[in-house]
C-alpha positions, -999 to 999 in steps of 0.1 A, spaced: -123 108 -30 -135 77 -53 -113 50 -64 -109 67 -102 -98 99 -86 -70 83 -65 -57 62 -95 -56 92 -119 -31 111 -94 -9 82 -84 22 73 -96 44 43 -81 73 56 -65 99 33 -42 112 35 -7 146 42 -21 133 69 -44 109 85 -19 133 84 10 167 70 -6 165 42 21 163 3 17 141 1 48 100 -3 41 80 28 50 48 25 55 40 63 54 2 76 47 6 94 15 -13 132 17 -40 140 -8 -26 159 -33 -29 167 -69 0 140 -75 9 112 -50 39 90 -46 34 60 -28 46 22 -30 24 -7 -29 16 -6 15 17 30 11 -12 27 -17 -29 4 5 -27 27 33 -41 59 14 -71 35 4 -80 19 37 -80 59 51 -91 79 19 -107 61 -7 -142 50 -4 -154 15 1 -123 3 15 -121 14 54 -125 -29 60 -104 -44 40 -71 -58 53 -37 -60 45 -20 -90 32 17 -104 23 21 -119 -9 50 -124 -29 49 -115 -74 77 -130 -89 102 -137 -56 94 -100 -42 72 -93 -14 43 -69 -22 7 -54 -1 -20 -60 -14 -56 -52 5 -78 -83 4 -118 -90 11 -143 -113 6 -119 -131 -20 -112 -100 -41 -79 -79 -37 -68 -50 -48 -32 -32 -52 -12 -7 -68 -4 -29 -103 -40 -37 -112 -58 -2 -95 -93 -19 -91 -109 -46 -79 -104 -86 -88 -107 -120 -78 -79 -132 -61 -79 -161 -89 -80 -137 -115 -49 -121 -98 -29 -147 -95 -35 -154 -129 -17 -123 -133 13 -126 -112 16 -160 -99 9 -150 -63 28 -172 -36 35 -166 3 -3 -146 4 -7 -143 43 -31 -113 69 -6 -90 83 -11 -90 116 -29 -59 139 6 -54 154 29 -60 126 6 -33 107 8 -11 137 41 -11 142 51 -3 101 28 28 104 44 36 137 82 32 118 68 59 91 58 78 119 91 85 132 115 77 104 93 108 86 88 131 118 133 121 115 141 126 80 120 149 68 123 177 88 94 176 108 64 162 85 36 139 96 36 103 76 
């Protein structure tokens, strides 16, 4: 899948809207006609299913005080807000980025494992 095809299918939905929980669910959305996901799941789908993003890193930041997930590589970022690759400096001007830091592999793995367990027990056995 290419980026434009994914973005045409993507609709932002919070974990509260999708799972009725305030927990952070790093689900890997399935490739369907409409892909509903939040920022973390947007980034997961890119890394796993869209050409050219498998080697990008997950980063945590705050945008206007709220936690947010982006993908970062070589000074460039992409996320569910811009839906395209932009230089970090431009992204910062657009959203006033604070607390930018790379997620460590253990945190990402734990969040992904939790999402699998959560969806297994709360969606009648479907896989994250």
